[in-house]
N, C-alpha and C positions, 0 to 999 in steps of 0.2 A: 979092342972088343973081346969080352971075356965069355959071351955065350950068344946063341942064337936059337929062336925057337918061332913056329907059327901057332896062332891060336885058331879056334873053330872056325873062325870067319876068313882063315887063310891070309891073315895080315901077318906082318914080321915084326917080332920083338928082338931087342938088340940090348944085351947086357954090356955097358959100357964101364969104364975105369970111374967115372964120376955121375952115374946115373942109369937110367933106362930110357931108350927110345922106341917108339913105336912108328912103324911104317905101314900105311894102308895100301895094300896091293889090289884088294877086291873091292872097288868102288865104281860106281856108274858115272863118276865125274872125272875129268880130265882137263889138261890145258892144251890150247892150240900150238902155243909156242912159249918158249922159256928163254930167260936171258942165257947167252949173249945174242940171241936171234928174235928178240923183242922187236914188235913194229909200233910200240906204243900202247897207251890206255884205249881199250875199245870203247867206242860210243855207238856204233851201228854195225849191222850187216845184212846184205841184201843179195839175193841171187837172181841174176838177170842173163838169159840166154846162155847157160852153159857156163856161166863165168859167177864167182864170188866177189863182192865189193865189200873190202873191209874199212869203215871210216874211223881212224884214230886220230889222238892229237898230233900225229906227225904228218898225215895227210889221208889221201884215198890209195888204198892197195888194191890190187886184183889178182885172183888166182883161179885157175881152170876149176871146173866141177866135174865129177865129184871129187872130194878131198880126201886124199889117202894119208892117214896117220902112220909115221914110222920114226925111226930114230933120227932120219935125216929132216931138217927143216924144210917146210914147204917152200916153193918157188913163189913168193909174194913180189909183185912188182908194182912200183910206186907210178901213179900219173903223175909227171912232172909238173904241170901246171896247177896240181890241187895239193901241193905239199901244204903243210900247215894243219890248222884245226879244223877238223870235219864234225859237224854237229848231228847231222841227221842224214838219211837217205830214205827217199821216198819214191814210188812206183806211180806216175800218174799216167793212165793209158798205157801205151807202149813206151814211154820213156822214163827214164830214171832221173830225178831231181836230187843234185848233192848240196846240202845247206853247209855253205863253207864260210870261215870266217873272212874271206875276201868277197863273198856275195853268193849269188844263186846261180848254179850250173846245171847245164843238160848234159847227160852223158849218153853217147850214142857209140856203140861198137869200140869202146875203149876210150872214146875222144871227149873232150869236154869243151862245151860253149857257154860262155858267160852271158846272162840275161842282164842287160844294161838296167841302170837305174836303182838297183838294189845294193845295198852295202850291208854287209855282215848278216847274211840271213840264219836263222835259228832253227825254225820248224815250220811247218805248215798243215794246212788240212783242206780238204775237198770242198767244192761247191756242190751240194746235193742237187742232182738232176741235170748237171752241166759239165761234161768232162773238160770243155774248153776253159774253164774258170778255176782259180786256185787261189786260196789265201796264204798269205807269206808273212810270218813274224819276223822283223829284222831287228837290228840295234835301234834304228830311228822310229819303229813304229809298224804299224799294220798296213800290208799293201794288198791289193787285188791284182792278180796277173791273169792275162787272157791270151789264149792261142789263136793267132791269125797268120797261118804259114809256121810264124814262129812265136815263141812266148814273148810276150810285152808286158810292160807295166801299164795296166789301166788307170789305176786311182789309188792315192794314199788316203786312208780313213783317218780323218782329223778327230780331235777330241778323245783320242785313247791312247794312253801309255801305260798298258799292262805289259806284264813280262810274258812272252808269248811261248815259252818251251813247251806247255802243256795247254791245248785248246782242241775244241772239236766243234763241228757243225751240225747243228741240230736241223735248219731248213734253210733254204735260201734267205739271206740277210739276216740269220739267227746264229750268233756264235756264243759258245761257252768258252769263258777263259779263266784259268787259275790266277789270281792275285797273288801278288807277293807277301800279302800279310796272312795268307792261308785261308782266305776265302774264295769263293767262286762268283763270277759276274756272268749274267745273261745279257748279251747286248743284242738289241733289234736295230737293224740298218734298213735305211730306204733303199731299195733294190735299183732304184733309177737314178739318183743322185748320190747315192753311196755316202750319206751323212748319218749319224747316230741319231735314231729317234728316242731310245729309251734304254737305259742301263739298270739293272736289278742284280743287287748284291745280296747273296746267300751265306748266311753262317748259322751260328748256334741258334738264334731267334727265329731262323726260318726252317727250323726242323731237324738239323745236324745235332746229333748228341755230342760230337768233337768235331773240330775242324783241324785237328792235329793231322798231319802227313796226308793232306787232302789232295788227291789225283783224280783227272778226269779220264774217262775210257769211251771209246766206241765199241758196243759189243752187239755182234748181230744187227747192226743197223740202228740200234738204241744208245741213248746217252745215259751212263751211270757214273757213280761217283763213289770211291773208296776213301774211308777215313780210318783212324785207328778205332772207331767205335762201330764199323762194319760198312756195308755196302748200300747205297741209296740210289733212288731216282727220282726224277723231277715229276710232281703231280700238278699238271696244268691247271686244272679245275680249282685245286686248293691254293696253287700259287706257292706251295711249299715242296720241301723235300720229304720223300717216302721210304723207310726202311724197306730193303728188297728182301723180304722173306725167303724167297727161294734161292737166289744167290748165295745169301747167308747160311742156309742150310747145307749147300754143297761143299762149302769152304769153311775154313776155321774161323770163327768169330773173333772180334775185339782185335784186329790186326789191319794194317793197310796194305793194299795191293797195289804196286808201282805199276803192274802190267796185268791186264785181263784181256784174252785174245781167243777167238773161237776159230778153230781149225779142223776140218773133217767132222767126226763125231766126237770130238773133245773140246772142253774149254780149259785154256791154261791161266794160271794165276800164279804171280811172281810177288814175293815179299822180301823182307830184309834177309832172312836166312832160311827160306822154305818155297819150293816149286810144288804146287798142286794142280793136278790134271783130273778133272770131272770127267768120266767116260760115259758115254751115251750108246744106246744101241741105234741100228739103223733106222727104227721108227722113232727114234728120239727119246726113248725111256731112259731116265736115270739109271746107270748101274752102280758106279762107286766113285770114289776119289782116292787116288794115289798121291802120296807125299813123299817128296825127296828134299829132306833137310840137308842143309850145306852149312859150314863153318864160313861166317862172313869175313874171317880174315884170310881165308884162301881165296873166296871171290868178293872182292872188296868193291862195292858198286861207287859210281860217281854220283854223289848226290844231285837229285833231278833228272838225272840221265840214265836211269836203271831201264834195260831193254832185254827182250827175249824175243829171240827169232827161232822159228819153227822150220827144220829142214824137212824132216818128214815125220811119220807117226812116232819114230823112236829115238829121233836125234834132235837135240835142241842147242842153239848157241846162245851163251850168255855173257854179252861185253860187261867188261869191268877194268877196274884199275890196272889190273896185271895183264890185261889183253883180252882173251877169249875163252871162257870156259866152256867145254862140252858135256852134255848130258845124254847118256845113252840109257834110255827107261827099259831096254830089253835086259839089262844087267840087273839081277835081283840085289836089291838092297840090302845089306847084311841086317839080321834081326839081332838086338841088342837087348842085354837084361840091364837097363839104366838103373842107377840108384842115385839117392841123395844121402849122404852120410855125414852124420853129426861126428866131426873128428874130436873135438876138445871142448870141455866146458871148464870155465874158470870163475872162481869168486875174485872180484876185483876190488873189493873194499875189505880191509883198508889197503890189503896189497893184493898182487895176483897170487892165486893159489889154485893149481890144478885139481880138479875133483873128478873127472872123468876123461878117459882117453879110448877113441876107438880100438877095439881089440878084434882078433879073428874070430873069437867065439860070440861076437855081438852082444857081449853082456852089457845091459843098462842098468845100473841100480836106480833106486829111488831115493836120493839122499835127503835128510832132514838137515836144513841148513840154519844156524841160529840168525836171530833177527838182525844181529850186529853185522853179519855179512850177505846183507839182503840186496846185493849188487852182483850181477852175474851176467858172462859173456859167452856167446856159442860161436864155436867156429865149425862151418860145415863145408863140404866140398862134394863133386859129382864123380861117381865111377863110370864115367863115360870116355873111353878112350880114342874115340874117334876125333879127328881134327875136323870133320866136316859137319860138327854139330856145335850150336850155340844154344846156351841153356839160360832161363831166365827164372827166378825164384821169388816167392812171396813167402811171408811167414805170419804167425800170430802166437800169443800167448794166452792159452785157454786159462780161465773162464771168458776172457774177452774173445768174442765170436768174430770180430773184424780181422780181414786180412790186410796185410800192407799193400802198397803198390810193388809192381814187379820191379826187380833190380838183379843186377850181375854180381853184386858184392858177395862174400863168403863169411861175413861176421855180422853179428847182431848182438848189441849189449843192452840190458835192462839194469835200471837202478832204483834204490829206493823202493823195493817192491813191499807191498803189505803181506802179512802173514796169510797162510793159506796154501792149498794144493794148487801147483800150477803144470800145465804141459805146454812145452815148447814144439810146435810144430812148423816145419819148413816144408815146402812143396815146390817142385821143380818141373818148369813146364819146358819141354823141349820142343824143337821146331815142328816136328810132325804131329804135334797134338798131344803127344804121350806125358802123362802127369805121373811123378812117383812122389812119394813122402817119406819123412821120416819124424819121430818124435822123441823127446826127453822129458821124463816126468821129474818132479822134485817138491819138495814142501819147505816153504818157510816157516819156522817157528814164531810165535807171537812174541813180542818184548815181555820182559819180566811183568810189567804193570798190566799186561793182557793176558798172562798165563793161567792155567788152570787154577794153581794156588792162589794168584793174585785175584782172581774172579770169586774163588771160594772166601778169601779174607774179605774182599769187598762186600760179598753176599753177608758175610757173618756181621761185619761192621753196619751194613745197611739195615740189617735186621734189628741190631742193637740200636742203632739210631732210630730206627723206625718205632723200636719200643719205647724209647725215650720220649720220641715225638708223639707215641700213644699215649703214655701216661701224662705227659705234659696236656696233651689235647684232653684226657679225661679229667685233669684237675682243672684246667681252664674252663672246661665245660661244666664241671660240676659247681666251680665258683661262679660261673656265669648263670647257672640256672639258680643257684641260691640266692644270687643278687637279684634275678628276674623273680625269684619267688617271693624275697622281701619287697621288691618293689610292687608286686602284685598284691602282696598283702597290704603295703601301705595304700595303693591305689583302691584296694577294697574297703580298707577302714575308712579312707577318706570319703569313698562313694557312699559307704554306710551312714557316715555321719551327715553326708549331705542328703541322704535319703532320708535319715531321722529328721534332720532340719526341715527337710521339704514336707514330710509328713506331718511333723508340728505345725508348719506354715499352713499346710492344708487344713490339718484339724481345726486350727485357730480359725482358719478362714471359714471353713464350715460352719464351726461353732457360732462365729461372728453372723455368718449369712443366716443361720437357724436362730440365733437370738433376734436377728433383726425381723427374721420371718415371724418369730413367736412376738416379738414386739409389735409387729404390724398386725399380727392376728389379736394380740390381747388389746391393742387399740381399736381393732374393729370390733371386737366383742364388747370391749367397753362402750365403743359407741352404740352398739346395738343395746346395751344393757341402759345407757343412758336413754336412749330413744324408748325402751321399755318404761323406764322410769316416768319419763315425760309423759307416754301414754297412761301410766298410773295416776300421774297427776291430774292428768286431764279427765280421767274417769272420776277422781274425787271431786275436780270441780263440777263435773257433770252431775254427780250425786248431790253436790251442794245446790246446784240449780233446781234439781228435782224436789229436793227438801222445800226448798223456798216455793216451789211450785205447789207442792202439797198444802202449805200454809196458806197458800192464795186460794186453792180449791176449798179448803176448810172455811175460809172466810165467805166463799161464795154459797157455800151451802148454808151457812149460819143466815146470810140474805135470801134464802130460799128461792134461789135461782138454780134448778137442777140442771136444766139444758147446759146452760154455760158451764156448770160444773163437770157436767157429764164430757162436755166437748174438752175441757182442760184435762180430765182424766186420760180421755183417747190419745190427746196429744202426749201427755207424759210417758204412757206405756209406750208409744213409738219411741220414745227418746232412750226408754230403759231397755227396749230392745237392741237398740243400736248399741248400746255400751255393754250387752251381756258378753260381748267377746273379751272382756277384760280379764275373766278367769284364764282363758285361754293365752291371752298375753302374760299374765302371771306365770303360767306353766311354762310357756316358751322361754321367759327369762331366766326360769330355773334351770331349764337344759342348757340354755347358752352359758349361763353362769357355771355349771357344772363341768362343761367341756373346757372351758377355760381354766377353772381353778381345781381341777383333778377330783371331780365329783363332790365339792364341798358341801352343797345344800344336802345331796343324798345322804353323805354320810354323817351330816349334823342332824339330820332328820331321823336316822336309823338310831342314833345315840341318844338323842333326846326328842322323841316322838311327841312331846305334850306342848312343843313349841307352836304358837299360832302363826298365821301369816304375817303379820305385822313384826313379830319376833325374827322369823326367818329373814324376812327383808332386811330388819335391823342388822342380823349378823353379815348379809350380803353386803350391805353398804360399808359396814365397816372393815370388811375384807378388802373392799376397792379402796380404803384409806379415805373415806370421805368424812368430813367434818360433821358435828351435830347441826350445825346451821345449813350444811349442804343437804342432810338427811331430812330434816323437818318438812321443807315442802314436798318432799318425794313420798313422804308418808302422811302428808296433810295433817301434821301435827304442829304443835307450836315448839319452839326451843325447850321450854319446861317440858312437855308432853315427851320429847325425845328424851331427855334426861331420865324421867320417869320410866320411860321404856327401857332405857339403859339399866336401870337398877334392877327391874323385874328380870330382865335377861340374866343378869349376874347371879340372881338367887337361883333360876332354873339350872342355869349351867354349874352351879355349886362352887362359884369363886368367893375366896374371902377378899377381906379389905386390900391385903397386900398384893393380891394377883391383879394382874393388869389384863384387860378385857381384850385389848387389840393384840398383845403377844399371844394369848391364849388361842385367840381365832387365828392368827398367822401360823401357829406352829400345829395347828389341828389338822390331822389327816384321818 
């Protein structure tokens, strides 16, 4: 030993040849016995009538109370018939029951009596409302024992093969039992025939957030359940588990409690590395929760047999693998400035290279790491020198916000990190709920193809390519527009040609229709003219008849018959009156003829006013392309008379021998 020193917590530090040792002198924890005075691994502890009973894996020991701790070992005496494995001790009424590997024993005044019919009892629980009945879990199943002067086995419950270490009684005939698969079962029994009526299994689907480290507790007459996700109670109306808000507010969340006990004005909670005591006032008002963390390597619990015994308001007994630990709550727990320290940072690719080492100045640089070295390893530790503390950590690498699960390892490695700024955060959770953290910042450079110059070149190339694409697009657009324009021009020319052809067709159709209309009109007018000519011819005939009648009148007058002649003249006068309308007929004929032949008669009369009626009619008939033979009866002339009239007409029109009368009249306008 090279040096000795005390720290501010009055603990001893030793400088040795091969390192430094730390001895905790000021601690609320101590042990009941040490090797070579060990009595075995502690399973249970009970005080009865001024004596302490200690159940270990070596047997049941007893020692007088109160227990005085000194350098000399306590005077523990073994009850001879109870050597071997003791599982549990329970006080039922005024009697002490010892659950032993050999069976179930009743302890009276330091002596034991075996209850026959049971083999290998493990644990038990009371029958609510009847202290003469008791449930016992054994190697072979569940039994009900009843006291009739002495304890006797009343009934073995068939149909149940659960593990009976952890169970509690809710009501007569209703048991809660933890299963080996970390679920919990509610068993309803017939209280008369003691047969199973109903079994309900509760797990994650029935309200638990987690069934990891599940324990059943009876706290102040109520059943509750602790798991790694918190403390729960049973809601009989919903038939599900319900998160117990009050208890979880008094104790640290997200940890399983193996023991929950109420004693005096306090509630005690035991977990793997922490004892918590919720303190209350005399009127039941919550005051505070005191925490007593410990190192589980010093208090090494036996799995599923964790226990906490309360001697008084300041002294607790904790059975464990090493025997029995004692906690004196009056000894102040040392205040520590705990830290989590990032000791080293290594780049692990292509080979390990140290880039950061913890230093007394706490200098933590922000290195810029090339992308080719984008794998990094962090090594961290905790500056808590107490052997009574166990620490769990979780970490994250920002910007990823998700924390890892809690672990006890001190190394974390990341590989193939992308470029960017990172912050490695490690957070330590101490058993008393204290949280400390540390961080390390660094930056990963982007690879060359994602560097600023590469992006600049990419942008320039992209712009050039974009310009090329733009020119190509402009050229293709112009070409396409030109082709579209040419196509439109061709289409327009084709449509114009079609329009012209359609117009020509329509004009021809119109002309044809107009010609047909004109031809119809001409035929109609010619028909009217023919009718007029017939009227004129009829007039001539009438005039001929009149002439003949006049000759008859003359003959009658020569015969001197005036009355008959007078009568004949009256008749002739009437006939003339009837045919006086012929002038009107001639006038109407000329109007109709001018309408059809572009005012031919009017123009002819204006140019040659000395033409008589017969000559005008002759010109009209010739215009109508009638032959002399057809004209003769219309003018009431002979064929020769028609020729004579044609001759006179040529003279009046001033035509020579070489001029054709028909051509002249057709060309006359």
